[in-house]
Each structure stands twice: as structure tokens, then as C-alpha cells.
N, C-alpha and C positions, 0 to 999 in steps of 0.2 A: 713300339716293338710289337710284332705280330703275336697273336695269342691262340689258344686252343680252339676257340670258336671259329676263327678264320681258317685254321687248318681243317676242321671238320666240314665247313662249308665248301672248301676246295675239294675235299674228298667226295662229297655228295655231287658236286658239279661234274667231277671226273666220271664217276660211276654212272651218272645220268646221261652222259653223252651217247648219242645213238651208236657210234662205232664200237663202244664198249659192250653193247649187248652181244656182239659177236665174239670178242676176245675174252670176256668175263674176267677181267683183272681185279686184283685187290690192291689198294693203295693206302699207305699210311704216311702222313706228312708230319714233319717236325720243323723246327726253325732252321731253314737253309738246307734241309735234307729230306730225303724220301726213301721209302722202300716199296717196291712194286712187285707183285707176283702174277705171272700169267701161266696158268696150267697148260701143258702141251697137249694138243689134239692132232690127230692124223690129218684133219682138213687144213692144217697149217703147212703141210709138207710140200716140197717141190718134188720133181720126178725121181730124184735120187733117194727119197725116203727120209729126209731130215727137214727141220723147220726152215722155211723160206726167210731170206734176209729182211723182208719187210716187217716181220714180227720182231726180229732183233732191233731194227731201227725204231719201231714203235716203243719197245721197252726202254731203250736208251734215251730217246727223245722225251718220252713222258716222264721218266724219272728225273732227268735234268730240268725239264720245263717246270715241274711242280716244286722242285727244290727252289727255283727262282721265284715262282709264284707265292711261295710261303712268305717271302719277304716284301711282297707288294700287295697292299690291302685295298687299293682303290680301283685298279684297272686290270684287265686281262693282259698277260704278257704275250709276246710273239717270238717264235723261233726265227732268228735272222739267218743263221747258218748252223750246220751240224755236220760233224765228221764222225763216221762210225768205222770201227775195226772189228770184223767178224773173225774170231780166233779159232773156234772149233765148232763142229756141228752138235746139234742136240736133237733127239728124237723121242724122248720120254721124260716124264717127271714134270718139272716146272722150271720156268725162267724166273730168277729172282734178281731184280735190278735195284741198284742203290744209286741215288743221285745226290750231289752236293754242290753248293755254290763255292766257287774258288775265287771269284772277283766280283765286286759290284762298284758301280759308280752311279752318278746321278742319271745317266742315260743308258748305260750298257751293263749287262751281267754276263759272266762266263760261268758255266757249270759243267761238271764232269759226271759221267755215269759209267757203271760197270754192270755186267750181267753174269750171273753164276748159275751153274746147273745144280741139281739136287745133291751132288757130291761135293759142292763147294768149289768146283773148278771154274776159273774165269773163262767165259766163252765169248765175251765181247766187251769192248770199251768204246767210249766216245766222249766228245766234248762239243759244246755249242755256245753260241752267243745269242743273247735274248735281249729284247727291249720292251719297254712299256708301250701299250697300244692306247687308243682313245676309247676303247670299249669298257664302259663301267662294269664293275662286278655288281650285278643286280640279280634278283630272283628270276628275271626273264631269261637269263642265260644259265640258270640252274644253281646260282650261288645263293643257297638258302640253308 
């Protein structure tokens, strides 16, 4: 069974990823579940003045991905496919994503995620399939 040390190492690996210097997210991992917060900034906006879909996708995929990762202690997992539904625009506050594992087998995982605005309204939802890679979780990839 995964433990708190594994969850904290995954959180440090996530925050240490170069892309997250830009998004400045916060991630909390539990067994088979996550909560991710991304503060909204104007440089995330498309021409119509709301957050671009790429940020929605990042929040959805990251939340689901790390929910799965919480259950895998030896290797990095990979997103195989992901479907996202963008339900309403957001232009201020924060995006709060929750991810959870809905199915696991020896080779394949399915996880769901939802994103909410600061008022608690669902603004996006998604689901994806994930699999184990051959990349070991080591300090060299930030798992420390």
C-alpha cells in the first residue's frame, strides 16, 4: 500500500517539473486521489479574455495522472489517452481540480477529474487512461 512518504515525493517531483515554474500550481496527493490548485493569471487568457483550454487540460490531466501515480510506487506512469470537457469559462480566482482513480488493473488505470472555480461551480471534467512506464521513480527525475 502506498504511504505518505510516497505521496510527498510525488508532490515534490511535480512542483520541481520545469513547466510548473510557469503555472505555479499546488498539489496534494492522497491514496488514489488528488487536489490541485492553479491560480488564474491574465497571461493564461485567450483573445476573448478567459483561460485558454490548455490550462484546463493541464489541470484535468495532472489531477488524474497523480491520482494514478499515488498507487504506483516504482515507476512513472504515462497518460495513454485523455478526454476533456470544458463546461464554462473562468477569468479570475483559481482553478481547483480533483482527481480520483475509478479503475485499476495490472496494466491499465482509469481516472476521472473535475475542475471547479472559486465559487464551487464545475467548469470542466475529464477522464483518462494511464499505464506504467519503464522509467523508475528515482531522485534523478525529482522523486526525492
